[in-house]
C-alpha positions, 0 to 999 in steps of 0.5 A: 196527375189523375182526376178525383173520384171517391176512394173507398175508405178515404175521407176528406182532409181536416178543415178549420171550417165546420161548415166545410167539414159537414158538407164534404163529409156528406159528399164523401159518404155519397162517394163511400156508397158509390165505391161499395157498389163499384168495387165489382164494376169497371168504368162505364163507357158513355157517349159524348153528350151535347154539351161536350160536343158543342164548341166555340167554333160551332155555328149556332145553326149546327148546334144540337137542337132540342125537343122542348118536352114542355111544349108537348108537341114533338117540335123544337123551340125554333119551330114553335109558335110559343115564346120558348127559352131553354137553360141548356146543359152547358149553361147549367154546368158553367153556372157558379155562385148560384145556390138554386135555379132561381138566378138561372131562370132570371137570366131569360126574358120574362122572368126575375128572381124575387129573393127572400134569403140566400137560397129562398124566393120566388120567381116573377113571370110576366109580372106576377110572383109564383107564390099565386100560381099563375105559371106552372112548375113541372118536373120531367113534364108532371106537375110540381104542386103543393108549396108554390112559396117554396118550390123553387128552393128544392132543386140541386141544379147539378141534377139538372139536364136543362130547364125549359121556359114557355112564356105565355098563356099555356092552359091549353097544354097544362090546364089550370094556373098555366095562365103566364107560362110553364117551367119545365125542369128536366132531370139528368139520366145516365147516358149509357149504350144499353147493350154494354156489359152492365158497369157502374162509376163513382164520380164527383159531379160538382164542388163549388164555393162562395165567399159572399156567404161562405157557401160550400157545396157539391154533388157525388154520383154513381153512373153506368148501366148496361145489359138494358139499364141505365143507372144514375144515383146522386147525393148532394149537400150545400150549406151557407151562412148569412150573405154580405151585402154592400150595406152589411149582412143580410141577417137570417139568410143562410141555408142548408140543402141535402138530398139523394135521388136516383133514375133507373131506366130499363129498355126491354126492347129498342122501342120502349124504355121504363123508368123509375125515379125518386128523390128525398130532399131536406132543406132548411131556409132562412128569410132575410126579407121579401115575401112574408118576412119584410122588413127582416131582422130583428123585427121579423124572423122566419125560417123553414127548418126543415122543408122535407120532400119525398117523390116517387115517379113511374114512367113508361115511353114506347115508340112505333105504336102503328096507327095509334101513335109514333110515341107514347109517353106515360107517368104516375107519380106521388109527392109528399111535403112536410114543412116546419115554419118558425117565426118570431115577430117582434113588431110589437114593443110590448110583446114578442110572439113566437109561432111554430107552424107544422105543415105536414101536407100536402100530398099530391099524386098525379100522372099523364098519358100523351100520344104523338103521331105525324100525319102528312104535314100535321103533328098531332099530339093528344093526351090526358093528365090529372093531379089530386092534392090533399091538404090536411091543414096547419097545426100552430102553437104560439108563445108570447114573450116578454121583450125585456126578459124572454119570459113566457107570458102565454102560450097555446098548445098545438091547434089546427088552424085550417080545415082540411081540403082536397083538390082534383084536376083532370084534363084532356087536350089535343094539339096540332102543328100544321106546316102548310108549305115552306112559308106557313105553319099553323098551331092549335090546341084545345083543352077541357078541364074539370076541377073540384075542391072538397072542404072538410065539413067539421068546423074548427074549434076556434072557428067564428059563426060567420066563417062557419056560415060561409063555408056551409053556404059555399060547400064543395066547389066544381069548375070546368073550363075550355081553353086553347091556343091559335098560333102561326109563323110566316117565314119571310125568308130563310132567316126571318120569321114573323110569329102571332099567337092568341090564348086563353087561360084560367086559374081555379082557386085551390083548397089552400086558397079557399081555407087558409086563415090565421098567420100565413108566414107573418101575414094574418089572413081571413078564409076565402071559401067563395073565390071565383076562378080567374081567366085571361086572354093573351095576344102575342106577336113577334119576329125571329132572325136566325142565322149561322152566327146569330139568333134573336127573338123579339116577342110583345104581348098583352094579357087581360085578366078577369076576376083576378085573385090578390091578397088584398089588405083589409087593414095594415095587419089583416089581408084576405084573398079576394077577386079584385076584378080586371087587370092588364099585364103587357110587355116586351121580351127580347133574347139573342146570341151573336158570334160576331168572331171565331172566338167571340160571342155575346148573349142578351136579354131585355124584359119590359113589363107593365101591369095595371089594375083595370078596376081601380086604374092603379099599377100592379105592385112589385113589377120590374119595369125594365131589366137587361142582361148582356154577356160577352164571352171569349173561348180560347183555342187553348181550352179556356174561356173568359166572360163578363155579364152585366145585369141591369135593373131600371128603378121602379117609379110607377107604383101603388104608393099604399103598397110599395115605394120607388126603387133606384136603378142599378147594374151589377158586373160579373166576371168569370174564367173557365178552364178545360182541365184535360187541355191544361193538366192532362188527359186524365182529366178529360171532361173536367172544368174548372170555373172561377170568377168575381160576382158583383165586381164593384160591390153595388148595393141593389134592390130588386124591384120585385122583392116585397117590402113592408110599408110600416118600416123605412126604406134603406134597411137591408131586408126592406126591401131585401138587398142582393148579395155584394161582391163574392169570389166563386169557384166551381169544379165539375165533371161531364160524363 
């Protein structure tokens, strides 16, 4: 029996499911494009990847080490003073049942998933929701900016090589917003011998199904290269309906995601590489609850239909530049978002308000140039980066309907809601990793940032006189900041390390922060043109234990914030972004792996977080006090594995009762089995794996403590706060080239 690859002229077999038909048709169309290109090419010969060579019998210290590109320092995670986690290629390949990358990130300490639907939601890093950018998302080291509420919805996990997470103050490396950390998504590229004859090969990278929401999806690719080139062209499609919970359907939680991408590299010589990459994503998501949609249906119905992303990037790598640098990495990129938001508000029994928001922005372009030079016991990294974000404001049209008849009572034509704005940030930094001796290593980062926000001068037609006066008084805003980090590692023994780090961070309000007014999601806000920048100081201390069969990392931290910006409630129906004063976040993060027998492994993570508004003494809201994950895995010599994972959440009792309610503790059990198809079926299936499992085995009803809720409606509704998915049967087929 031969492995499946798309066949020229072939089409999928008919299915009784319209969703299955449409998704498979999208994948098959990508396969047909691949066939036409491969008709004149032979199969590409590619070297084995790290995920293919790592086996259950390989000790941890012998596994391939990965240089964490997000750290911008040229060191591996184990040698960095920073708290770093990596979701590697094997974990991405084994992950099944996940619609996006948020649930994968939630397996790392310090991060939780604030769900809004089957695909949608934000991450919460060290206590703060990514909707307010106190952490930075990057793709291949470049800022992913513009739609912080929606940005994590836009990724196909099968297009990713790994995800790197830096926890803690990182403004010294990335400037504005990197107060709590960085998430860097590293995209896949073709691994080929550049000196071979040029060949291309079509393949089905992945196909997966999930019973909880009838999700079906997959990715097809065209891979190859030669004559100096490496080529990867991919297309993906994923679609799902409303997901089931133990308490009933999470209405309005479906999604659809389709897109294409390519990465083409060329090596003119052994020391350099030029890369052109692009992607187009079209995603439609529904919010069943959470941020901007609580308490959910039928009172609030919110969906993004669609979100479109267009992205183009040109990158250059060069090694051996003499006295200037051992390595140079540079890139320029442009990204444009267009979003249509549809929201129906039925909270008023007398009238239904139906609003269509068109957000044909922002457009962001930017880039970086970073050099690395090893000098004796020092590894110096230095560089510049910048971005420019143009926000043209939102356009809304609204209809007021009769709840009884659906008749239109009143309507407004498309109207500009916000003034446009432009945010420009440029920064320069230098970092030194200094190995003093076998016992001590020091690290230091220093960075200067310049940031300017320009706001349109022309008032909107419906703008109040008070708001016009405020904009005129504030005008355009320029901020600058000097930030940095100091860290140290002390090696007590070959297995034990003590680590400490102190860092300064800042966040300058963007143009959108200053100008957004009216309805944002289903929340009515006032503009805030006179916001001041936030600042923070983070102190970390920890220990690491690493040996042939074990790895353990423990980090304790405390971060203090000044001029903290929050979406403050003026009254139950009106909010405004304001500097509220001082706040403190403290926590404990534990991560480890232990191979206690030849085929047995345990992985575990533990996160404890506590936040306080130090101005009022009240707890910060939507914080999960304790989250734990334990996974037990058996890798059989016969080419299969079994794994059981427990995800546990302690109930939230330390709350601000004006904004949230207590939640109950719960635990969810997932079980999986994976099979190396070459070992079970034959060598024609080399590189193919099947994974099947049951998620939420005991169908437990869980409400993540980080998910937003509406205090105007009772607890216990499926969407208030949103309940996690119930029992699901999942299946995934994936290939490794």
